[in-house]
C-alpha positions in Angstrom: -61.8 6.9 -59.6 -59.8 8.9 -57.0 -57.6 5.2 -56.5 -57.1 4.9 -60.6 -55.6 8.5 -60.2 -54.3 8.1 -57.4 -52.0 4.4 -58.5 -51.3 5.7 -61.9 -49.8 9.0 -59.9 -47.3 6.8 -58.1 -46.6 5.0 -61.1 -45.3 8.4 -63.0 -43.5 9.1 -59.9 -41.5 5.8 -59.4 -41.1 5.9 -63.4 -39.2 9.1 -62.8 -35.8 8.5 -61.7 -35.3 5.7 -64.6 -35.7 7.9 -66.8 -33.6 10.6 -65.6 -30.8 8.3 -65.6 -30.4 8.8 -69.4 -30.6 12.4 -68.9 -27.6 13.2 -67.6 -27.8 16.3 -65.8 -24.8 19.1 -66.3 -22.6 20.4 -64.2 -24.1 23.2 -61.9 -21.1 25.7 -62.2 -20.6 28.9 -60.4 -17.6 31.1 -62.2 -17.1 34.4 -59.4 -16.2 36.7 -62.3 -15.9 37.7 -66.1 -12.4 36.0 -66.2 -12.8 33.1 -64.5 -16.2 32.6 -66.3 -14.8 32.7 -69.5 -12.0 29.9 -68.6 -14.7 27.7 -67.1 -17.3 27.9 -70.2 -13.7 26.9 -72.5 -13.4 23.8 -70.6 -16.8 22.9 -69.3 -18.6 23.5 -72.9 -22.2 22.1 -73.2 -21.4 19.8 -70.7 -22.1 22.2 -67.8 -24.2 25.1 -66.3 -22.5 28.4 -65.7 -23.5 31.6 -63.4 -21.1 34.3 -63.5 -21.6 36.9 -60.1 -19.6 39.8 -61.5 -20.3 40.3 -64.8 -18.8 42.0 -67.9 -17.7 45.3 -66.8 -17.8 44.6 -63.6 -15.9 45.2 -60.6 -15.1 42.0 -57.9 -14.2 44.7 -55.8 -16.9 46.2 -54.7 -19.5 44.1 -56.1 -22.8 42.9 -53.5 -24.1 39.9 -53.7 -27.6 39.4 -54.2 -30.1 36.9 -52.9 -30.2 35.2 -56.5 -26.2 34.6 -55.6 -26.8 33.1 -52.9 -29.7 30.4 -54.6 -27.0 29.6 -56.8 -23.8 28.5 -54.5 -26.8 27.0 -52.9 -27.1 24.3 -56.0 -23.9 24.6 -57.6 -21.3 21.5 -57.3 -18.9 23.6 -58.2 -17.7 27.0 -57.2 -14.6 28.6 -59.1 -12.6 31.1 -57.6 -9.7 33.9 -57.8 -8.5 34.0 -54.6 -5.7 36.1 -53.0 -8.7 37.9 -51.5 -9.6 39.8 -54.6 -13.2 38.2 -54.3 -14.1 40.1 -50.6 -17.2 39.3 -50.7 -17.5 35.8 -51.5 -16.7 34.0 -47.8 -19.7 35.9 -46.4 -21.8 34.6 -49.4 -20.7 30.8 -49.3 -21.4 31.0 -45.7 -25.0 32.5 -46.3 -25.4 30.2 -48.8 -24.7 27.0 -46.9 -23.4 25.9 -49.7 -21.9 21.9 -50.3 -20.2 22.4 -53.9 -16.6 22.4 -53.9 -15.0 25.7 -53.9 -11.6 25.7 -56.1 -8.9 28.5 -55.6 -7.8 29.2 -59.6 -4.5 30.9 -58.3 -3.5 27.6 -56.3 0.2 26.8 -58.0 1.3 29.9 -59.3 4.2 32.3 -57.8 2.0 34.8 -56.5 3.7 39.0 -57.2 3.8 40.7 -53.7 1.8 43.9 -53.6 3.4 47.0 -53.7 2.4 48.8 -50.2 0.1 46.2 -48.9 -2.8 47.2 -51.7 -3.8 48.9 -54.4 -6.1 51.6 -55.3 -9.6 51.3 -57.4 -11.0 55.0 -58.3 -14.9 55.4 -57.7 -17.0 57.9 -57.7 -14.0 60.2 -57.8 -12.1 58.8 -55.1 -9.5 56.5 -54.7 -10.3 53.4 -52.7 -7.9 51.4 -51.1 -7.8 47.4 -51.5 -5.6 45.3 -48.9 -3.8 43.1 -49.7 -0.3 40.9 -49.4 -0.3 40.1 -52.8 -1.2 41.1 -56.1 -3.9 39.2 -57.5 -4.7 39.8 -60.5 -2.3 36.7 -61.4 -4.7 35.9 -65.2 -3.1 39.5 -66.7 0.7 36.3 -67.2 -1.0 33.6 -70.0 1.7 31.4 -68.1 -0.9 32.0 -65.1 -3.9 31.5 -66.7 -3.1 28.4 -68.3 -2.9 27.3 -64.5 -5.8 28.5 -64.0 -7.3 26.4 -66.4 -5.6 23.3 -65.9 -7.1 23.5 -62.4 -10.4 23.9 -63.8 -9.7 20.3 -65.4 -8.9 19.0 -62.3 -11.7 20.2 -60.7 -14.0 19.5 -63.3 -12.9 15.6 -63.4 -13.0 15.5 -59.7 -17.4 16.7 -59.9 -18.2 14.8 -63.2 -15.8 11.6 -63.4 -17.4 10.4 -66.4 -16.8 13.3 -68.4 -13.7 14.3 -67.4 -12.2 12.6 -70.9 -14.4 15.4 -72.8 -13.2 18.3 -70.4 -9.5 16.9 -70.6 -10.1 17.3 -74.0 -11.4 20.7 -74.4 -8.6 22.0 -71.8 -5.6 20.5 -74.2 -7.3 22.2 -76.9 -7.3 25.5 -75.1 -4.3 25.3 -73.7 -2.8 25.4 -76.9 -4.6 28.4 -77.9 -3.4 30.7 -75.0 0.3 28.9 -76.0 -0.1 31.1 -79.7 -1.8 33.9 -77.8 1.6 33.8 -75.4 4.0 34.0 -78.6 2.0 36.5 -79.9 2.1 39.3 -77.2 5.9 38.1 -76.9 6.5 38.8 -80.4 3.8 42.7 -80.2 6.1 43.3 -77.4 9.8 42.6 -78.7 9.4 45.2 -81.8 9.6 47.9 -79.0 12.4 49.9 -78.7 13.3 49.0 -75.4 13.3 52.8 -73.8 9.6 53.3 -75.4 8.0 50.3 -72.8 6.6 52.6 -69.6 2.9 53.2 -69.7 0.6 54.5 -66.8 -2.7 53.1 -65.9 -5.5 53.7 -63.1 -4.9 51.1 -61.0 -2.0 49.0 -60.3 -3.3 45.3 -61.8 -1.1 44.7 -64.5 2.5 43.7 -62.2 1.9 40.1 -64.1 2.0 41.0 -67.1 5.0 43.5 -66.7 6.9 40.4 -65.3 6.2 38.4 -68.4 6.3 40.6 -71.3 8.5 43.5 -70.4 5.9 46.2 -70.3 6.4 48.8 -67.4 3.1 50.8 -65.8 3.4 53.2 -63.4 0.2 53.5 -61.5 -1.3 56.5 -58.7 -0.2 53.6 -56.4 0.0 56.4 -53.1 -2.7 58.5 -53.6 -4.9 59.3 -50.3 -7.9 57.4 -49.9 -10.1 59.8 -48.3 -10.5 62.7 -51.1 -9.8 63.4 -54.7 -6.3 63.3 -55.7 -4.7 66.8 -54.5 -2.5 69.1 -56.9 0.9 67.2 -54.5 -0.5 63.7 -56.0 -0.6 64.2 -59.4 2.5 66.8 -59.5 3.9 63.3 -57.6 2.9 61.0 -60.5 3.8 63.3 -63.7 7.1 63.8 -61.9 7.1 59.1 -62.0 5.6 59.6 -65.7 8.5 62.1 -67.2 11.5 60.4 -64.9 10.8 56.8 -66.2 9.4 58.2 -69.5 6.1 57.1 -69.5 5.2 56.7 -73.6 1.1 56.4 -73.1 -1.4 56.7 -70.9 -4.5 54.5 -70.5 -7.7 54.3 -69.0 -9.4 51.1 -67.9 -12.6 50.0 -67.9 -13.7 49.5 -65.0 -12.1 52.5 -63.2 -13.2 56.0 -62.7 -11.5 58.1 -65.4 -11.6 61.2 -64.2 -8.2 61.0 -62.1 -6.4 59.5 -65.4 -7.7 62.1 -67.3 -6.7 64.7 -65.1 -2.8 63.0 -65.3 -3.2 62.6 -69.2 -3.6 66.8 -69.2 -0.9 67.9 -67.2 1.6 65.6 -68.4 0.4 66.2 -72.0 -0.3 63.2 -73.0 -3.8 61.5 -75.0 -5.3 59.0 -73.9 -3.6 55.7 -75.8 -7.1 53.5 -75.4 -9.1 51.8 -73.0 -7.2 48.3 -71.2 -9.3 45.5 -69.7 -8.0 45.1 -66.1 -10.1 42.7 -64.1 -13.5 42.3 -66.1 -14.1 41.4 -69.9 -16.2 43.5 -71.6 -19.5 42.3 -72.8 -20.3 40.4 -76.0 -19.9 43.5 -78.6 -17.0 45.2 -76.6 -13.2 44.6 -77.5 -12.9 41.5 -75.0 -15.9 39.7 -75.1 -13.0 36.9 -74.2 -9.7 36.4 -72.3 -8.1 35.9 -75.8 -9.5 38.5 -77.0 -8.6 40.3 -73.7 -5.3 39.7 -74.0 -4.7 40.8 -77.6 -7.0 44.2 -77.5 -4.7 45.0 -74.1 -1.5 44.1 -76.1 -2.5 45.7 -79.0 -3.6 49.2 -77.5 -0.6 49.3 -75.1 2.2 48.1 -78.2 0.1 51.1 -80.7 0.1 53.7 -78.3 4.0 53.2 -77.5 4.9 52.7 -81.1 3.0 56.4 -81.6 5.9 59.6 -81.9 
């Protein structure tokens, strides 16, 4: 009986590979943060198994990886990241995971902007935390750049899963058409604003590519000390900039501490005109559950704030 059972088990094990041939495995994809995860899902659809490390409303600058993240990378076929020193945690996570996945930097091919002052600030627990970098990493804030991200994803997926390349390419082309429509919508909404009503204040310097593409000027508290809460002199300097440049609206951000921007708004005598999404999407029930929804929301909130008297 034991011999018969062993023979049956051996036969079943031998039969597994032949059965697996008929069940196509999904491409295992890891995206570093939510915006890239959305791009990947649009291209890969049901053909990929996607894990996004930094989820909705998360700040990739300060993210601390978990053991489950290393396990995800170890089993991945493709890892998608922004690059430009945006995901400070990723290099050590890749090393810890010993992954054999293809590491794809989606900002490759983009005309990068230099980072003013060699970096930018985030505001965490009332303090300004400086993130150094030679180049502005927030390239997705231009839809033209987002199209390059998508094209890079299609190329990466085709290289990793040639059998499904036609499907990836078709999905990518459909999405690129939607991004063209989005780009035209934003241009049209900004064009309706008077030239003298195109300056706003935001919590951190994340919108340089939006500014370069669409002509909205963003002021952020770039020079605030990293060691303490904003001093009266810091705030006074910001208020002068706001008045000298005729800023018409102030916005908080979904990933940023609001205390400093609340203080600036009170001192400037301007109400906060809404929340912008800079480095992360919202959850599924929020205003920006996808990249297209995020950019539509940001453009609508900015233009409405500037149009108000």
